[in-house]
N, CA, C and O of each residue as an XYZ file, in Angstrom:
268
protein
N      82.648     59.342     94.103
C      83.006     59.802     92.786
C      84.197     60.715     92.885
O      84.230     61.582     93.758
N      85.170     60.556     92.030
C      86.318     61.379     92.034
C      86.448     62.114     90.676
O      86.533     61.493     89.616
N      86.461     63.458     90.759
C      86.610     64.256     89.538
C      87.995     64.920     89.624
O      88.411     65.425     90.666
N      88.677     64.892     88.487
C      89.941     65.577     88.375
C      90.049     66.182     87.003
O      89.809     65.488     86.014
N      90.403     67.452     86.896
C      90.596     68.137     85.662
C      89.235     68.217     84.927
O      89.204     68.167     83.698
N      88.145     68.336     85.646
C      86.819     68.453     85.062
C      86.248     67.220     84.547
O      85.222     67.266     83.868
N      86.888     66.005     84.843
C      86.290     64.730     84.316
C      86.170     63.706     85.513
O      86.957     63.717     86.460
N      85.241     62.921     85.404
C      85.061     61.837     86.359
C      86.159     60.828     86.123
O      86.336     60.343     85.006
N      86.890     60.513     87.161
C      88.024     59.523     87.037
C      87.738     58.236     87.621
O      88.212     57.215     87.123
N      86.951     58.208     88.703
C      86.767     56.955     89.459
C      85.533     57.057     90.249
O      85.212     58.123     90.773
N      84.788     55.925     90.360
C      83.691     55.794     91.285
C      84.038     54.642     92.225
O      84.592     53.616     91.830
N      83.689     54.864     93.471
C      83.998     53.846     94.458
C      82.827     53.749     95.427
O      82.165     54.739     95.740
N      82.597     52.549     95.883
C      81.531     52.249     96.895
C      82.204     52.406     98.248
O      83.281     51.863     98.494
N      81.543     53.164     99.121
C      82.098     53.354    100.467
C      82.233     52.081    101.215
O      83.103     51.970    102.079
N      81.394     51.089    100.920
C      81.543     49.762    101.661
C      82.642     48.875    101.121
O      82.873     47.800    101.674
N      83.342     49.283    100.048
C      84.395     48.436     99.437
C      85.735     49.113     99.786
O      86.131     50.112     99.186
N      86.427     48.505    100.808
C      87.694     49.198    101.229
C      88.758     49.318    100.099
O      89.488     50.308    100.054
N      88.844     48.339     99.210
C      89.817     48.423     98.077
C      89.508     49.553     97.178
O      90.409     50.288     96.772
N      88.269     49.723     96.851
C      87.865     50.811     95.908
C      88.023     52.111     96.565
O      88.465     53.067     95.928
N      87.682     52.211     97.823
C      87.844     53.510     98.527
C      89.283     53.842     98.636
O      89.646     55.003     98.447
N      90.136     52.900     98.929
C      91.590     53.156     99.000
C      92.123     53.607     97.648
O      92.949     54.519     97.614
N      91.715     53.045     96.579
C      92.167     53.437     95.276
C      91.726     54.935     95.007
O      92.515     55.754     94.536
N      90.464     55.229     95.323
C      90.005     56.600     95.136
C      90.871     57.610     95.915
O      91.317     58.630     95.391
N      91.077     57.268     97.182
C      91.822     58.186     98.021
C      93.272     58.276     97.590
O      93.859     59.353     97.696
N      93.887     57.191     97.104
C      95.266     57.222     96.546
C      95.331     58.131     95.295
O      96.260     58.922     95.133
N      94.375     58.000     94.470
C      94.349     58.795     93.245
C      94.161     60.276     93.601
O      94.824     61.128     93.011
N      93.276     60.603     94.549
C      93.045     61.920     94.969
C      94.333     62.522     95.592
O      94.682     63.665     95.298
N      95.018     61.767     96.432
C      96.216     62.299     97.090
C      97.369     62.464     96.050
O      98.171     63.389     96.178
N      97.449     61.630     95.089
C      98.546     61.666     94.089
C      98.367     62.624     92.957
O      99.305     62.872     92.199
N      97.182     63.174     92.820
C      96.842     64.086     91.708
C      97.557     65.409     91.850
O      97.623     65.995     92.931
N      98.103     65.875     90.706
C      98.662     67.292     90.680
C      97.946     67.988     89.566
O      97.847     67.502     88.439
N      97.439     69.171     89.930
C      96.781     70.015     88.948
C      97.736     70.414     87.829
O      98.911     70.680     88.080
N      97.229     70.456     86.578
C      98.165     70.825     85.452
C      98.894     72.097     85.591
O     100.030     72.187     85.125
N      98.278     73.188     86.253
C      99.039     74.375     86.437
C     100.122     74.204     87.416
O     101.186     74.799     87.245
N      99.937     73.451     88.407
C     100.993     73.191     89.433
C     102.064     72.398     88.787
O     103.234     72.707     89.012
N     101.779     71.401     88.004
C     102.752     70.549     87.275
C     103.610     71.371     86.438
O     104.827     71.191     86.422
N     102.986     72.342     85.683
C     103.695     73.239     84.818
C     104.680     74.060     85.604
O     105.842     74.194     85.222
N     104.193     74.632     86.749
C     104.997     75.440     87.600
C     106.247     74.634     88.115
O     107.389     75.089     88.063
N     105.947     73.476     88.584
C     107.011     72.615     89.170
C     108.069     72.365     88.050
O     109.267     72.411     88.330
N     107.648     72.106     86.818
C     108.594     71.861     85.713
C     109.395     73.142     85.436
O     110.580     73.054     85.114
N     108.774     74.346     85.552
C     109.502     75.607     85.350
C     110.548     75.771     86.457
O     111.678     76.180     86.189
N     110.178     75.458     87.679
C     111.131     75.549     88.801
C     112.334     74.654     88.529
O     113.467     75.088     88.738
N     112.133     73.431     88.076
C     113.238     72.517     87.879
C     114.151     73.067     86.700
O     115.376     72.976     86.789
N     113.563     73.613     85.645
C     114.330     74.202     84.566
C     115.165     75.362     85.103
O     116.337     75.495     84.750
N     114.576     76.198     85.951
C     115.266     77.375     86.497
C     116.459     76.929     87.348
O     117.529     77.536     87.301
N     116.253     75.833     88.147
C     117.374     75.319     88.991
C     118.581     74.936     88.070
O     119.744     75.118     88.429
N     118.251     74.418     86.912
C     119.349     74.008     86.016
C     120.049     75.201     85.475
O     121.247     75.127     85.200
N     119.364     76.313     85.305
C     119.928     77.492     84.768
C     120.675     78.408     85.674
O     121.502     79.195     85.215
N     120.405     78.329     86.971
C     120.937     79.216     87.949
C     122.482     79.240     87.902
O     123.041     80.336     87.932
N     123.183     78.141     87.832
C     124.651     78.191     87.807
C     125.174     79.069     86.624
O     126.085     79.874     86.815
N     124.598     78.911     85.417
C     125.002     79.698     84.270
C     124.741     81.199     84.521
O     125.575     82.074     84.287
N     123.478     81.420     85.029
C     123.118     82.852     85.317
C     124.046     83.503     86.333
O     124.423     84.670     86.228
N     124.387     82.697     87.307
C     125.281     83.228     88.367
C     126.708     83.535     87.756
O     127.290     84.579     88.052
N     127.237     82.638     86.930
C     128.504     82.858     86.273
C     128.456     84.128     85.454
O     129.382     84.936     85.526
N     127.412     84.329     84.682
C     127.285     85.555     83.921
C     127.249     86.837     84.782
O     127.828     87.867     84.437
N     126.563     86.720     85.878
C     126.522     87.857     86.764
C     127.860     88.186     87.408
O     128.250     89.346     87.534
N     128.533     87.145     87.802
C     129.936     87.317     88.338
C     130.804     87.996     87.359
O     131.535     88.920     87.714
N     130.751     87.555     86.080
C     131.615     88.165     85.039
C     131.230     89.636     84.865
O     132.121     90.466     84.684
N     129.965     89.990     84.912
C     129.523     91.389     84.714
C     130.023     92.250     85.889
O     130.458     93.386     85.699
N     129.949     91.666     87.147
C     130.471     92.378     88.299
C     131.975     92.568     88.150
O     132.449     93.688     88.338
N     132.708     91.597     87.841
C     134.127     91.629     87.694
C     134.513     92.673     86.605
O     135.432     93.469     86.798
N     133.809     92.649     85.494
C     134.033     93.619     84.462
C     133.762     95.075     84.908
O     134.495     96.007     84.576
N     132.677     95.209     85.671
C     132.360     96.566     86.199
C     133.451     97.085     87.189
O     133.795     98.267     87.221
N     133.976     96.098     88.006
C     135.027     96.517     88.949
C     136.281     96.973     88.194
O     136.988     97.884     88.623
N     136.536     96.315     87.061
C     137.793     96.642     86.352
C     137.657     97.962     85.554
O     138.614     98.716     85.376
N     136.439     98.190     85.094
C     136.246     99.397     84.168
C     135.729    100.642     84.937
O     135.850    101.762     84.442
N     135.194    100.458     86.060
C     134.615    101.597     86.810
C     135.459    102.011     87.986
O     135.102    102.945     88.704
């Protein structure tokens, strides 16, 4: 029996190689919802880094000119 996210997802007989392979594949491919959200946030942050860096460079340059 395979449970994911608190629900039964699949039942497999140990004597049935195809069923067991399917269960193991689902187990290995599963991503917890919290992890999935975190990975999505990381991808969004990667997209924002160049703009954040440009803004920081501008602030540093401005500080060098005015201080």
